[in-house]
C-alpha positions as CSV (number, residue, x, y, z in Angstrom):
1,M,-18.4,1.9,-60.3
2,P,-14.9,0.7,-59.9
3,A,-14.0,-2.9,-58.2
4,L,-13.5,-2.9,-54.6
5,P,-10.1,-3.7,-53.2
6,E,-10.4,-6.7,-51.3
7,P,-8.6,-6.4,-47.7
8,D,-5.4,-7.9,-47.7
9,A,-6.4,-10.6,-44.7
10,R,-8.5,-13.6,-45.7
11,M,-9.9,-15.8,-43.4
12,E,-7.5,-19.6,-43.8
13,S,-11.3,-21.1,-43.6
14,A,-15.1,-20.4,-43.0
15,V,-16.0,-23.8,-43.0
16,P,-17.3,-25.1,-39.2
17,S,-15.6,-28.1,-38.4
18,P,-17.8,-31.5,-37.9
19,Q,-17.5,-30.4,-34.3
20,M,-19.2,-27.2,-34.3
21,T,-22.5,-28.4,-35.1
22,G,-23.2,-30.3,-31.9
23,T,-26.8,-28.9,-31.5
24,A,-27.6,-29.0,-35.6
25,P,-30.4,-31.0,-35.9
26,P,-29.4,-35.4,-36.4
27,R,-28.7,-36.7,-39.6
28,A,-28.1,-40.3,-40.9
29,A,-24.7,-41.2,-40.3
30,S,-24.2,-41.7,-44.5
31,E,-25.5,-38.3,-45.1
32,A,-23.5,-36.0,-43.3
33,P,-20.6,-36.4,-44.6
34,R,-22.0,-35.7,-48.3
35,E,-23.8,-32.8,-47.1
36,A,-20.7,-31.5,-45.2
37,A,-19.1,-31.6,-48.4
38,A,-21.2,-30.2,-50.3
39,F,-21.6,-27.1,-47.8
40,E,-17.9,-26.9,-48.3
41,T,-17.7,-26.9,-51.6
42,L,-20.5,-24.4,-52.2
43,L,-19.0,-22.1,-49.3
44,S,-15.7,-22.3,-50.5
45,A,-16.8,-20.5,-54.0
46,V,-18.5,-17.6,-52.2
47,V,-16.3,-16.9,-49.0
48,D,-14.1,-14.3,-50.0
49,A,-16.7,-12.3,-51.8
50,A,-18.7,-12.8,-48.2
51,Y,-15.3,-11.7,-46.7
52,G,-15.3,-8.3,-48.8
53,Y,-18.7,-7.9,-48.0
54,G,-18.3,-8.5,-44.1
55,F,-15.2,-5.7,-44.2
56,R,-17.8,-2.8,-45.7
57,L,-20.4,-3.3,-43.6
58,A,-18.6,-3.9,-40.2
59,H,-15.1,-2.1,-41.3
60,N,-13.1,-4.1,-39.4
61,R,-11.3,-7.0,-40.4
62,G,-12.0,-9.0,-37.4
63,D,-15.7,-8.4,-37.4
64,A,-15.9,-9.4,-40.9
65,E,-14.0,-12.3,-39.9
66,D,-16.5,-12.9,-37.1
67,L,-19.5,-12.4,-38.9
68,V,-18.5,-14.7,-41.7
69,Q,-17.6,-17.4,-39.1
70,E,-21.0,-17.0,-37.3
71,A,-22.7,-17.2,-40.9
72,A,-21.0,-20.3,-42.6
73,F,-22.1,-22.2,-38.6
74,L,-25.8,-21.1,-38.9
75,A,-25.9,-21.8,-42.7
76,F,-24.1,-25.1,-41.9
77,R,-26.6,-25.7,-39.3
78,G,-30.0,-24.9,-41.6
79,F,-28.3,-26.3,-44.9
80,G,-30.8,-28.8,-44.7
81,S,-33.3,-25.9,-45.9
82,F,-31.2,-25.2,-49.0
83,E,-32.6,-26.1,-52.2
84,P,-30.0,-27.2,-53.8
85,G,-29.6,-25.7,-57.5
86,S,-31.0,-22.7,-56.2
87,N,-28.6,-19.2,-55.6
88,F,-26.7,-20.5,-52.2
89,K,-24.5,-17.0,-52.7
90,A,-27.7,-14.7,-52.0
91,W,-29.4,-17.7,-49.4
92,F,-25.3,-17.3,-47.7
93,F,-25.7,-13.7,-48.2
94,K,-29.3,-13.5,-46.6
95,I,-27.2,-15.0,-43.0
96,L,-24.6,-12.9,-43.4
97,T,-26.6,-9.7,-43.5
98,N,-28.9,-10.4,-40.7
99,C,-26.1,-11.7,-38.7
100,Y,-24.6,-8.0,-39.1
101,R,-28.1,-6.5,-38.5
102,S,-28.5,-8.3,-34.7
103,K,-24.6,-7.4,-34.0
104,Y,-23.4,-4.2,-35.5
105,R,-26.3,-3.0,-36.8
106,R,-27.1,-0.3,-33.9
107,E,-23.7,0.4,-33.5
108,R,-23.7,2.3,-36.9
109,R,-22.7,6.5,-36.8
110,R,-25.5,8.7,-38.0
111,P,-24.6,10.0,-42.0
112,T,-22.6,13.2,-42.3
113,V,-24.0,13.1,-45.9
114,D,-27.0,15.8,-46.4
115,L,-30.2,13.5,-46.6
116,D,-32.4,16.1,-48.6
117,D,-34.0,15.2,-51.7
118,T,-31.4,15.2,-54.4
119,P,-32.2,15.8,-58.3
120,D,-31.4,12.8,-60.4
121,L,-28.7,14.9,-62.2
122,Y,-26.9,16.5,-59.2
123,L,-23.7,14.8,-60.1
124,Y,-23.6,16.0,-63.9
125,A,-25.2,19.4,-62.7
126,R,-22.5,20.0,-60.4
127,S,-19.4,18.9,-62.7
128,G,-20.9,21.0,-65.0
129,E,-20.8,24.1,-62.3
130,V,-16.9,23.9,-61.5
131,G,-16.0,23.1,-65.3
132,F,-15.2,19.1,-64.6
133,P,-15.3,17.8,-67.4
134,T,-19.3,16.8,-68.5
135,D,-18.1,15.6,-72.3
136,G,-19.4,11.7,-73.4
137,P,-21.5,9.5,-72.4
138,D,-21.0,9.0,-68.5
139,P,-19.6,12.3,-66.6
140,A,-19.9,10.7,-63.2
141,A,-17.4,8.0,-64.5
142,A,-15.2,9.9,-65.1
143,L,-14.9,11.7,-61.6
144,L,-15.2,7.9,-60.2
145,D,-12.1,7.5,-61.8
146,K,-10.5,10.4,-60.1
147,L,-11.5,9.8,-57.0
148,G,-10.3,6.3,-56.5
149,T,-12.2,3.3,-54.8
150,E,-11.1,4.2,-51.0
151,R,-12.6,7.4,-51.5
152,V,-15.7,5.9,-53.7
153,V,-15.9,3.5,-50.5
154,A,-15.8,6.5,-48.0
155,A,-18.7,7.9,-49.9
156,L,-20.9,4.5,-49.8
157,D,-20.3,4.4,-46.5
158,Q,-21.9,7.7,-45.7
159,L,-25.4,6.2,-46.5
160,P,-27.9,4.9,-44.2
161,D,-28.1,1.5,-44.1
162,E,-31.1,0.3,-45.5
163,Y,-29.6,1.9,-48.8
164,R,-26.0,1.3,-48.3
165,I,-26.5,-2.0,-47.8
166,V,-28.8,-2.3,-50.9
167,S,-26.1,-0.3,-52.8
168,T,-23.0,-2.4,-51.7
169,L,-25.1,-5.5,-52.7
170,Y,-25.7,-4.2,-56.3
171,F,-22.5,-2.1,-57.3
172,M,-20.1,-4.1,-55.1
173,Q,-21.4,-7.8,-55.3
174,D,-23.3,-7.3,-58.6
175,F,-26.4,-9.0,-57.5
176,S,-29.1,-8.4,-59.4
177,Y,-32.4,-7.2,-58.1
178,E,-33.9,-10.6,-57.3
179,E,-30.6,-11.8,-55.8
180,I,-31.3,-8.8,-53.1
181,A,-34.4,-9.2,-52.5
182,C,-33.7,-12.7,-51.5
183,A,-30.8,-12.0,-49.4
184,L,-32.7,-8.6,-47.9
185,E,-35.9,-11.0,-47.6
186,C,-38.2,-7.7,-49.2
187,P,-39.9,-7.8,-51.9
188,V,-38.1,-6.8,-55.4
189,G,-40.0,-3.3,-55.7
190,T,-38.5,-2.3,-52.3
191,V,-35.0,-2.8,-53.4
192,R,-35.6,-0.6,-56.8
193,S,-37.0,1.8,-54.4
194,R,-34.0,1.6,-52.1
195,L,-31.7,1.8,-54.9
196,H,-33.1,4.8,-56.9
197,R,-33.0,6.8,-53.4
198,G,-29.2,5.3,-52.3
199,R,-28.5,6.5,-56.0
200,K,-29.4,10.1,-55.1
201,I,-27.8,10.2,-51.8
202,L,-24.5,8.9,-53.3
203,Q,-24.1,11.4,-55.5
204,K,-24.1,14.1,-53.2
205,A,-21.4,11.7,-51.0
206,L,-19.3,11.4,-53.8
207,W,-19.3,15.1,-54.5
208,Q,-18.7,15.9,-50.8
209,V,-15.9,13.6,-50.8
210,A,-14.4,14.6,-54.4
211,E,-14.4,18.1,-52.7
212,E,-13.0,17.2,-49.3
213,A,-10.4,14.9,-51.5
214,G,-9.7,18.5,-53.8
215,V,-10.7,16.6,-57.0
216,V,-13.2,19.5,-57.3
217,H,-13.1,22.7,-55.6
218,P,-15.8,23.7,-52.9
219,A,-14.9,27.7,-53.7
220,R,-16.6,27.9,-57.4
221,S,-19.0,25.6,-56.8
222,A,-22.5,26.9,-55.4
223,E,-25.3,24.4,-53.7
224,L,-28.3,23.6,-56.0
């Protein structure tokens, strides 16, 4: 899947200032500066990806900034629970995902794609029906190239949250199954199951977007 473009706007800083931490547990004076510096270094390495992820979840620049700011504040307050040397990005994305779920998930619109069970080779079969090139090892990739990143994002947005979040982390952030499991606080088996189901639903969503964009023609195809 092509890499998604990052939104043009960037937050100037997602690192909370010391003044924001008035309710944090007390730290030894000698430890606080080192801890703050370590946190800022780790966060600065992932903040752009976090903002992109937040934007894809909330679909609004202001909301994405709020999500990352809140997640940064909560992460800084809980930084003492972070195990040095472990995966900071997965740990931070877990906090960011939880912020989204608590604030915006109820406002998500219902998916527009038909969620009936979809054959594993749905996209391949439909491409063959309408004469879209199916030569080569991955005909789906040819369709994705035709659609472009914005339409791929539109298709991804039609997935229910439980599949959309997993698919976004896997396809857009290149998270491993284990990293996604850490971020979502669920077993790896659940990640595999949701990703498998999400891929199948995404095939229908991609085809629907392709029809709407005129990349393929609905009149030449029939529902499987």
